MDTraj code that builds the backbone (N, CA, C; nanometers):
import mdtraj as md
import numpy as np

residues = "MET SER GLU ILE LYS LEU VAL ASP VAL THR THR PRO GLY ASP VAL VAL ASP SER LEU GLY ALA VAL ARG ALA GLU ILE LYS HIS LEU GLN ASP GLN ALA ARG PHE LEU GLU ASP ILE LEU LYS ASN SER GLY GLU SER VAL VAL ASP GLY GLN ARG TYR HIS ALA ALA ILE SER HIS THR LEU ARG SER ILE VAL ASP TRP LYS GLY ILE ALA ALA ARG LEU ASN PRO SER ARG GLN LEU VAL THR ALA HIS THR LYS GLN SER GLU SER VAL ALA VAL ARG VAL THR ALA HIS LYS LYS GLU ALA".split()
xyz = np.array([
    [0.8378, -1.7724, 0.7734],
    [0.8468, -1.6889, 0.6559],
    [0.8750, -1.7789, 0.5360],
    [0.8085, -1.7522, 0.4252],
    [0.8287, -1.8348, 0.3069],
    [0.9565, -1.7917, 0.2362],
    [1.0143, -1.8868, 0.1651],
    [1.1386, -1.8550, 0.0953],
    [1.1090, -1.7994, -0.0431],
    [1.2012, -1.7207, -0.0931],
    [1.1861, -1.6612, -0.2249],
    [1.2216, -1.7654, -0.3292],
    [1.1328, -1.7834, -0.4270],
    [1.1557, -1.8797, -0.5337],
    [1.2083, -1.8054, -0.6555],
    [1.3243, -1.8460, -0.7016],
    [1.3773, -1.7864, -0.8227],
    [1.3089, -1.8514, -0.9417],
    [1.2647, -1.7695, -1.0344],
    [1.1958, -1.8196, -1.1524],
    [1.2798, -1.7901, -1.2748],
    [1.2514, -1.8587, -1.3827],
    [1.3226, -1.8376, -1.5078],
    [1.2778, -1.7054, -1.5675],
    [1.3643, -1.6075, -1.5614],
    [1.3323, -1.4758, -1.6147],
    [1.4374, -1.4382, -1.7194],
    [1.4310, -1.5072, -1.8306],
    [1.5328, -1.4870, -1.9333],
    [1.5004, -1.3726, -2.0280],
    [1.3747, -1.3332, -2.0353],
    [1.3376, -1.2236, -2.1238],
    [1.2620, -1.1177, -2.0431],
    [1.2569, -0.9957, -2.0927],
    [1.1774, -0.8946, -2.0228],
    [1.0313, -0.9361, -2.0058],
    [0.9771, -1.0077, -2.1033],
    [0.8393, -1.0565, -2.0908],
    [0.8239, -1.1528, -1.9744],
    [0.9261, -1.2392, -1.9528],
    [0.9239, -1.3308, -1.8382],
    [0.9265, -1.2520, -1.7070],
    [1.0064, -1.1455, -1.7054],
    [1.0151, -1.0623, -1.5850],
    [0.8802, -0.9983, -1.5559],
    [0.8147, -0.9453, -1.6593],
    [0.6828, -0.8828, -1.6424],
    [0.5828, -0.9839, -1.5891],
    [0.5805, -1.1037, -1.6475],
    [0.4863, -1.2062, -1.6029],
    [0.5129, -1.2466, -1.4585],
    [0.6397, -1.2617, -1.4217],
    [0.6741, -1.2985, -1.2844],
    [0.6359, -1.1878, -1.1876],
    [0.6663, -1.0632, -1.2241],
    [0.6321, -0.9502, -1.1383],
    [0.4811, -0.9383, -1.1215],
    [0.4079, -0.9546, -1.2300],
    [0.2621, -0.9486, -1.2222],
    [0.2056, -1.0559, -1.1309],
    [0.2597, -1.1775, -1.1404],
    [0.2128, -1.2866, -1.0554],
    [0.2431, -1.2596, -0.9084],
    [0.3613, -1.2070, -0.8804],
    [0.3989, -1.1760, -0.7423],
    [0.3082, -1.0666, -0.6865],
    [0.2855, -0.9604, -0.7648],
    [0.1993, -0.8518, -0.7173],
    [0.0554, -0.8980, -0.6973],
    [0.0077, -0.9885, -0.7814],
    [-0.1279, -1.0417, -0.7639],
    [-0.1366, -1.1213, -0.6341],
    [-0.0326, -1.1987, -0.6045],
    [-0.0316, -1.2767, -0.4804],
    [-0.0250, -1.1841, -0.3589],
    [0.0563, -1.0787, -0.3677],
    [0.0656, -0.9809, -0.2593],
    [-0.0706, -0.9157, -0.2362],
    [-0.1386, -0.8762, -0.3435],
    [-0.2716, -0.8138, -0.3328],
    [-0.3689, -0.9075, -0.2627],
    [-0.3668, -1.0339, -0.3019],
    [-0.4555, -1.1335, -0.2399],
    [-0.4252, -1.1460, -0.0904],
    [-0.2976, -1.1513, -0.0556],
    [-0.2597, -1.1637, 0.0850],
    [-0.2957, -1.0373, 0.1635],
    [-0.2789, -0.9196, 0.1021],
    [-0.3173, -0.7954, 0.1695],
    [-0.4677, -0.7909, 0.1931],
    [-0.5460, -0.8381, 0.0987],
    [-0.6921, -0.8431, 0.1167],
    [-0.7280, -0.9347, 0.2324],
    [-0.6616, -1.0508, 0.2395],
    [-0.6865, -1.1437, 0.3501],
    [-0.6499, -1.0797, 0.4833],
    [-0.5349, -1.0103, 0.4874],
    [-0.4895, -0.9472, 0.6112],
    [-0.5879, -0.8393, 0.6556],
    [-0.6377, -0.7574, 0.5619],
    [-0.7351, -0.6531, 0.5961],
    [-0.8627, -0.7146, 0.6530],
    [-0.9087, -0.8241, 0.5924],
    [-1.0289, -0.8929, 0.6400],
    [-1.0099, -0.9410, 0.7841],
    [-0.8962, -1.0047, 0.8106],
    [-0.8691, -1.0561, 0.9448],
    [-0.8495, -0.9426, 1.0455],
    [-0.7830, -0.8344, 1.0032],
    [-0.7667, -0.7180, 1.0908],
    [-0.9021, -0.6573, 1.1266],
    [-0.9931, -0.6509, 1.0298],
    [-1.1266, -0.5977, 1.0570],
    [-1.1991, -0.6810, 1.1621],
    [-1.1829, -0.8124, 1.1555],
    [-1.2446, -0.8993, 1.2568],
    [-1.1902, -0.8648, 1.3951],
    [-1.0571, -0.8486, 1.4044],
    [-0.9972, -0.8155, 1.5341],
    [-1.0392, -0.6760, 1.5801],
    [-1.0422, -0.5800, 1.4893],
    [-1.0801, -0.4429, 1.5249],
    [-1.2226, -0.4379, 1.5794],
    [-1.3098, -0.5222, 1.5274],
    [-1.4505, -0.5235, 1.5690],
    [-1.4790, -0.6221, 1.6814],
    [-1.3758, -0.6897, 1.7314],
    [-1.3960, -0.7921, 1.8340],
    [-1.4227, -0.7343, 1.9718],
    [-1.3846, -0.6085, 1.9937],
    [-1.3996, -0.5503, 2.1262],
    [-1.2852, -0.5871, 2.2197],
    [-1.1936, -0.6683, 2.1724],
    [-1.0785, -0.7099, 2.2531],
    [-0.9662, -0.6075, 2.2396],
    [-0.8810, -0.6014, 2.3418],
    [-0.7630, -0.5159, 2.3318],
    [-0.6363, -0.5996, 2.3186],
    [-0.6430, -0.7250, 2.3603],
    [-0.5293, -0.8169, 2.3492],
    [-0.5835, -0.9538, 2.3103],
    [-0.5198, -1.0159, 2.2129],
    [-0.5595, -1.1502, 2.1714],
    [-0.4325, -1.2329, 2.1522],
    [-0.4304, -1.3522, 2.2145],
    [-0.3181, -1.4428, 2.1986],
    [-0.3610, -1.5647, 2.1198],
    [-0.2835, -1.5974, 2.0196],
    [-0.3047, -1.7197, 1.9449],
    [-0.1992, -1.8211, 1.9857],
    [-0.1888, -1.9308, 1.9125],
    [-0.0877, -2.0324, 1.9409],
    [0.0527, -1.9808, 1.9095],
    [0.0644, -1.8982, 1.8034],
    [0.1970, -1.8537, 1.7585],
    [0.2166, -1.7031, 1.7604],
    [0.1085, -1.6272, 1.7679],
    [0.1208, -1.4824, 1.7592],
    [0.0383, -1.4140, 1.8659],
    [0.0742, -1.2885, 1.8935],
    [0.0067, -1.2039, 1.9909],
    [-0.0377, -1.0774, 1.9172],
    [-0.1570, -1.0309, 1.9430],
    [-0.2063, -0.9078, 1.8813],
    [-0.2523, -0.8114, 1.9893],
    [-0.2170, -0.6852, 1.9711],
    [-0.2659, -0.5779, 2.0566],
    [-0.3487, -0.4865, 1.9680],
    [-0.4737, -0.4660, 2.0065],
    [-0.5646, -0.3828, 1.9273],
    [-0.5845, -0.2530, 2.0037],
    [-0.5461, -0.1414, 1.9421],
    [-0.5598, -0.0133, 2.0105],
    [-0.6498, 0.0795, 1.9303],
    [-0.7310, 0.1539, 2.0034],
    [-0.8201, 0.2525, 1.9436],
    [-0.7711, 0.3893, 1.9884],
    [-0.7406, 0.4743, 1.8925],
    [-0.6911, 0.6078, 1.9259],
    [-0.7687, 0.7125, 1.8480],
    [-0.7706, 0.8320, 1.9010],
    [-0.8310, 0.9450, 1.8331],
    [-0.7168, 1.0351, 1.7896],
    [-0.7143, 1.0704, 1.6633],
    [-0.6068, 1.1563, 1.6160],
    [-0.6642, 1.2719, 1.5355],
    [-0.5897, 1.3800, 1.5359],
    [-0.6283, 1.4983, 1.4603],
    [-0.5349, 1.5123, 1.3410],
    [-0.5911, 1.5441, 1.2275],
    [-0.5128, 1.5616, 1.1061],
    [-0.5427, 1.7002, 1.0511],
    [-0.4368, 1.7776, 1.0304],
    [-0.4527, 1.9131, 0.9772],
    [-0.4525, 1.9060, 0.8243],
    [-0.5505, 1.9661, 0.7627],
    [-0.5616, 1.9708, 0.6171],
    [-0.4815, 2.0904, 0.5657],
    [-0.3499, 2.0709, 0.5530],
    [-0.2625, 2.1805, 0.5121],
    [-0.2915, 2.2260, 0.3699],
    [-0.3298, 2.1352, 0.2822],
    [-0.3650, 2.1751, 0.1458],
    [-0.4877, 2.2659, 0.1475],
    [-0.5848, 2.2321, 0.2283],
    [-0.7049, 2.3135, 0.2397],
    [-0.6743, 2.4510, 0.2966],
    [-0.5864, 2.4549, 0.3963],
    [-0.5479, 2.5835, 0.4551],
    [-0.4748, 2.6679, 0.3514],
    [-0.3808, 2.6071, 0.2802],
    [-0.3045, 2.6801, 0.1787],
    [-0.3969, 2.7325, 0.0693],
    [-0.4910, 2.6519, 0.0253],
    [-0.5846, 2.6954, -0.0788],
    [-0.6677, 2.8128, -0.0295],
    [-0.7065, 2.8086, 0.0950],
    [-0.7888, 2.9152, 0.1530],
    [-0.7122, 3.0469, 0.1623],
    [-0.5788, 3.0357, 0.1851],
    [-0.4956, 3.1556, 0.1963],
    [-0.4550, 3.2114, 0.0604],
    [-0.4811, 3.1339, -0.0455],
    [-0.4538, 3.1785, -0.1823],
    [-0.3098, 3.2293, -0.2000],
    [-0.2099, 3.1414, -0.1816],
    [-0.0706, 3.1847, -0.1920],
    [-0.0339, 3.2214, -0.3359],
    [0.0637, 3.3091, -0.3494],
    [0.1085, 3.3494, -0.4825],
    [0.1837, 3.2346, -0.5488],
    [0.1909, 3.2401, -0.6811],
    [0.2634, 3.1389, -0.7565],
    [0.4109, 3.1369, -0.7143],
    [0.4679, 3.2538, -0.6855],
    [0.6080, 3.2619, -0.6441],
    [0.6297, 3.1921, -0.5098],
    [0.5359, 3.2102, -0.4167],
    [0.5483, 3.1448, -0.2863],
    [0.5395, 2.9932, -0.3010],
    [0.4457, 2.9469, -0.3815],
    [0.4317, 2.8026, -0.4048],
    [0.5581, 2.7486, -0.4702],
    [0.6107, 2.8188, -0.5714],
    [0.7318, 2.7756, -0.6409],
    [0.8508, 2.7711, -0.5455],
    [0.8610, 2.8686, -0.4577],
    [0.9725, 2.8737, -0.3625],
    [0.9701, 2.7556, -0.2655],
    [0.8545, 2.6977, -0.2419],
    [0.8420, 2.5871, -0.1468],
    [0.8076, 2.4549, -0.2152],
    [0.8422, 2.4456, -0.3435],
    [0.8169, 2.3238, -0.4194],
    [0.9495, 2.2569, -0.4526],
    [0.9571, 2.1277, -0.4260],
    [1.0762, 2.0497, -0.4586],
    [1.0428, 1.9573, -0.5739],
    [1.1405, 1.9323, -0.6577],
    [1.1234, 1.8374, -0.7673],
    [1.2216, 1.7235, -0.7486],
    [1.1777, 1.6040, -0.7805],
    [1.2659, 1.4881, -0.7774],
    [1.2205, 1.3919, -0.8860],
    [1.3154, 1.3178, -0.9354],
    [1.2843, 1.2207, -1.0404],
    [1.2217, 1.0972, -0.9776],
    [1.1262, 1.0414, -1.0457],
    [1.0587, 0.9222, -0.9983],
    [1.0490, 0.8216, -1.1117],
    [1.0754, 0.6969, -1.0804],
    [1.0621, 0.5897, -1.1783],
    [0.9640, 0.4889, -1.1210],
    [0.8643, 0.4521, -1.1990],
    [0.7624, 0.3584, -1.1514],
    [0.7422, 0.2477, -1.2539],
    [0.7030, 0.1327, -1.2055],
    [0.6671, 0.0203, -1.2922],
    [0.5232, -0.0155, -1.2612],
    [0.4384, -0.0098, -1.3633],
    [0.2981, -0.0489, -1.3460],
    [0.2753, -0.1735, -1.4290],
    [0.2225, -0.2749, -1.3658],
    [0.1962, -0.4018, -1.4336],
    [0.0472, -0.4284, -1.4271],
    [-0.0146, -0.4567, -1.5426],
    [-0.1565, -0.4905, -1.5473],
    [-0.1736, -0.6204, -1.6236],
    [-0.2760, -0.6934, -1.5885],
    [-0.3042, -0.8198, -1.6567],
    [-0.3618, -0.7920, -1.7939],
    [-0.3279, -0.8791, -1.8899],
    [-0.3887, -0.8694, -2.0236],
    [-0.5374, -0.9006, -2.0097],
    [-0.6188, -0.8334, -2.0877],
    [-0.7617, -0.8639, -2.0900],
    [-0.7811, -0.9962, -2.1629],
    [-0.8635, -1.0793, -2.1044],
    [-0.8924, -1.2094, -2.1665],
    [-0.9798, -1.1887, -2.2889],
    [-0.9475, -1.2579, -2.3934],
    [-1.0288, -1.2496, -2.5143],
    [-1.1491, -1.3414, -2.5006],
    [-1.2644, -1.2938, -2.5419],
    [-1.3877, -1.3733, -2.5280],
    [-1.4009, -1.4738, -2.6388],
])
top = md.Topology()
chain = top.add_chain()
for i, resn in enumerate(residues, 1):
    res = top.add_residue(resn, chain, resSeq=i)
    for name in ("N", "CA", "C"):
        top.add_atom(name, md.element.get_by_symbol(name[0]), res)
traj = md.Trajectory(xyz[None], top)
């Protein structure tokens, strides 16, 4: 496992830049992981051993109930929907790269 590197984050702008860089690296690593997982999923193998890691590939069939579709079809009253609706506060941070000037 790699160690966490502390960076100079003295201003909010530094924090944004550091967070953006970390998220970009995570995205790149997730893309690599998905690519490698796809290779294993399509390999036809159920167990694969490497030098340092072991992988078990399982294929399952699952059923998913579309509860939103069922509810829409039943046309519930606004009062029923309100009675079964919960509210909670959410805080999110979205970081996007600046567009490069041409």
